[in-house]
C-alpha positions as CSV (number, residue, x, y, z in Angstrom):
1,M,-9.0,-3.3,11.6
2,T,-9.0,-1.8,8.1
3,M,-7.2,-3.1,4.6
4,L,-4.4,-1.7,2.7
5,V,-5.3,-3.4,-0.8
6,P,-2.3,-3.8,-3.7
7,M,-4.5,-4.2,-6.8
8,Y,-2.3,-5.1,-9.3
9,V,-3.8,-6.5,-12.0
10,H,-5.4,-4.7,-15.0
11,P,-9.2,-3.9,-14.7
12,A,-9.9,-5.4,-17.9
13,V,-8.7,-8.4,-16.5
14,D,-10.5,-8.8,-13.9
15,R,-13.2,-6.1,-13.4
16,A,-15.0,-8.3,-10.5
17,A,-12.2,-7.4,-8.2
18,W,-12.3,-3.8,-8.7
19,Q,-15.9,-3.9,-8.2
20,A,-15.9,-6.3,-5.2
21,L,-13.2,-3.0,-3.9
22,A,-15.6,-0.5,-4.4
23,A,-18.4,-2.6,-3.2
24,S,-16.1,-2.6,0.2
25,A,-15.2,0.3,0.9
26,P,-16.1,0.7,4.6
27,L,-13.4,-2.0,5.4
28,L,-11.3,-0.3,3.4
29,Y,-8.3,2.2,4.4
30,G,-7.2,2.4,0.6
31,V,-6.5,0.6,-2.9
32,V,-3.1,0.9,-4.3
33,L,-3.2,1.8,-8.0
34,N,-0.3,0.4,-10.2
35,V,-0.7,0.2,-13.7
36,D,3.1,-0.4,-15.0
37,D,5.0,0.3,-11.8
38,G,3.9,3.5,-11.8
39,P,1.3,5.4,-13.6
40,G,2.4,4.4,-17.0
41,A,4.1,6.2,-20.0
42,A,0.2,7.6,-20.9
43,P,-3.4,7.5,-18.9
44,D,-4.6,4.1,-19.3
45,P,-8.5,4.7,-19.5
46,A,-9.7,1.4,-17.7
47,F,-7.4,2.2,-14.6
48,V,-9.3,6.2,-15.1
49,A,-12.6,4.7,-14.8
50,A,-11.6,2.1,-12.1
51,A,-10.1,4.7,-9.8
52,R,-13.6,7.2,-10.6
53,E,-15.4,4.3,-9.2
54,L,-13.4,3.6,-6.4
55,R,-13.4,7.4,-5.5
56,A,-16.5,7.6,-5.7
57,A,-18.1,4.8,-3.4
58,G,-15.2,6.3,-0.9
59,V,-12.3,4.7,-1.4
60,P,-9.1,6.9,-1.4
61,V,-6.9,5.8,-4.4
62,L,-2.9,5.7,-3.5
63,G,-1.1,5.7,-6.7
64,Y,2.1,3.3,-6.8
65,T,5.3,5.4,-7.0
66,D,8.6,2.6,-6.7
67,T,12.0,4.6,-4.8
68,D,14.1,1.9,-5.3
69,Y,15.8,2.2,-1.9
70,G,16.5,5.7,-2.1
71,R,18.6,5.3,-5.9
72,R,15.5,7.3,-7.7
73,P,16.0,10.4,-8.6
74,A,13.1,12.7,-6.1
75,R,12.2,14.8,-9.9
76,E,11.4,11.3,-11.2
77,V,9.5,10.6,-8.1
78,A,7.9,13.6,-9.0
79,R,6.5,13.4,-12.0
80,D,4.9,10.1,-10.8
81,F,3.2,11.9,-8.0
82,E,1.6,14.6,-10.7
83,R,0.8,11.6,-13.5
84,H,-0.7,10.1,-11.0
85,R,-2.7,13.3,-9.5
86,D,-3.6,14.4,-13.1
87,W,-4.3,11.4,-14.9
88,Y,-6.0,8.9,-12.2
89,G,-7.4,11.8,-9.9
90,T,-5.5,10.0,-6.9
91,D,-5.7,10.9,-3.5
92,G,-2.4,10.0,-2.1
93,F,0.5,7.8,-2.9
94,F,2.0,4.9,-2.2
95,L,6.2,5.0,-1.3
96,D,7.4,1.0,-2.6
97,Q,10.8,0.4,-2.1
98,V,11.7,2.7,0.8
99,A,15.2,2.8,2.5
100,P,15.1,2.2,6.2
101,D,18.2,3.2,7.5
102,A,18.1,6.4,8.9
103,A,20.9,7.7,6.3
104,G,18.2,7.8,3.8
105,L,15.1,10.0,6.1
106,R,16.5,13.8,4.4
107,H,15.5,11.7,0.8
108,Y,12.6,11.0,2.0
109,R,11.6,13.8,3.7
110,R,11.6,15.5,0.7
111,L,9.9,13.2,-1.2
112,T,6.9,13.1,1.1
113,R,7.0,16.9,1.2
114,A,6.4,16.4,-2.8
115,A,4.2,14.0,-2.2
116,R,2.1,16.9,0.3
117,S,2.5,19.6,-2.3
118,R,0.9,17.6,-5.8
119,G,-1.9,16.7,-3.5
120,G,-1.3,13.4,-1.6
121,R,-3.7,14.3,1.7
122,T,-2.6,10.1,2.5
123,V,1.4,9.2,1.9
124,V,2.1,5.6,2.7
125,L,6.1,4.3,2.9
126,N,6.8,0.7,2.5
127,P,10.5,-0.2,3.7
128,G,8.5,-4.0,4.1
129,V,10.3,-4.2,7.8
130,H,10.5,-1.7,10.8
131,P,12.6,1.2,9.6
132,A,14.4,4.0,11.5
133,P,12.2,5.4,13.7
134,G,12.2,9.0,12.1
135,Y,10.3,7.8,9.4
136,A,7.2,7.3,11.4
137,S,6.7,11.5,11.4
138,L,6.9,11.2,7.7
139,G,4.3,9.4,6.1
140,D,0.6,8.4,7.9
141,L,1.2,4.9,7.3
142,L,4.4,2.6,7.4
143,I,4.2,-0.9,6.0
144,T,6.3,-2.7,8.7
145,F,5.8,-5.6,7.1
146,E,6.1,-7.1,3.3
147,G,7.0,-11.0,2.7
148,D,5.3,-14.8,3.1
149,W,3.3,-15.9,5.6
150,D,6.3,-18.2,6.5
151,S,8.4,-15.4,6.9
152,Y,5.8,-13.1,8.9
153,R,5.2,-16.3,11.8
154,A,8.8,-16.2,12.4
155,A,9.2,-12.9,12.3
156,P,10.5,-10.9,15.5
157,A,8.6,-8.7,18.0
158,A,7.6,-4.8,16.8
159,P,10.7,-2.7,18.4
160,K,9.7,-0.8,21.3
161,W,9.7,3.0,19.6
162,T,6.6,1.8,18.0
163,R,4.6,1.5,21.0
164,D,4.5,5.4,21.1
165,L,2.4,5.1,17.8
166,P,-1.3,3.9,17.3
167,P,-2.0,0.7,15.6
168,G,-3.8,2.7,12.5
169,R,-0.2,4.1,11.9
170,F,1.5,0.5,10.8
171,C,0.1,-1.9,7.8
172,H,1.7,-5.6,6.9
173,L,1.6,-7.0,4.1
174,V,1.3,-10.5,4.3
175,H,1.0,-13.2,1.0
176,G,1.4,-17.1,0.8
177,V,-0.9,-17.4,3.3
178,P,-2.8,-20.5,2.9
179,R,-6.5,-19.7,1.9
180,G,-8.3,-20.9,5.0
181,L,-5.6,-18.5,7.0
182,C,-6.0,-15.2,5.8
183,R,-8.3,-13.7,8.6
184,L,-5.7,-15.3,11.3
185,A,-3.0,-13.3,9.7
186,G,-5.4,-10.1,9.7
187,R,-5.7,-10.9,13.9
188,T,-1.9,-11.7,13.8
189,A,-1.6,-8.3,12.4
190,E,-3.5,-7.0,15.0
191,L,-1.8,-8.7,18.1
192,R,1.4,-7.6,16.4
193,G,0.6,-3.3,16.8
194,A,-0.6,-3.0,13.4
195,G,-4.0,-1.9,12.6
196,V,-4.2,-1.8,8.6
197,H,-2.9,-5.2,6.9
198,C,-4.0,-6.7,3.7
199,A,-3.3,-11.0,3.6
200,V,-3.5,-13.4,0.4
201,P,-2.9,-16.2,-0.9
202,G,-0.7,-15.6,-3.6
203,H,2.9,-15.9,-4.1
204,N,5.4,-13.9,-6.2
205,P,6.4,-13.1,-8.8
206,N,2.5,-11.1,-8.2
207,P,0.8,-11.9,-5.5
208,W,-1.3,-9.1,-5.6
209,S,-3.3,-9.8,-8.3
210,A,-6.3,-10.8,-7.2
211,L,-8.9,-10.1,-4.4
212,P,-8.1,-10.5,-0.8
213,P,-10.1,-13.7,0.7
214,A,-11.5,-11.7,3.2
215,L,-13.1,-9.2,0.6
216,R,-14.7,-11.9,-1.3
217,K,-18.8,-12.4,-1.0
218,D,-18.1,-16.3,-0.5
219,S,-15.7,-16.3,2.0
């Protein structure tokens, strides 16, 4: 298994966490870089340096972009892609709050094409649930679960269409995991057909503000 880590903490606040990510390169699918619910209004030197360090270590850096479940205009999303690319040298893009229904496929096909045309070698779509099957043909990775540990344990089985794709195309993001059970959450993701995951003990409003325990040297 590999890990996709949303690292939603400023490098100046937790420099050690960003350094630990660079040191964990072989374990990582990528790191989501989120300056301010997107690339921000201007380049942030601390994030520029952190992204450079990750790329030098061989860790793909994915720029966070909120799509607001299809309500955000495509031109605004494309502008985020361009800023992530130009300011932080991102390798790809993480599209958050993706609408999961089939009616949104045309819009998200347009967005993924815009991402590819702006240097997105890796495009991750995060509906947070299993979407309509057509979404599997758009991105490289689908987040088919994002939520807390209690919800994860009670989540229904994956739909049959997911069995036709390799586990490396699916990811589960689980927060609120009891600290001693984060590795169990990773094994659970694997058993449920997701070859990529991230499990953290943090809770809302920002559970992704600390390094996953699996990447800590003292874990």
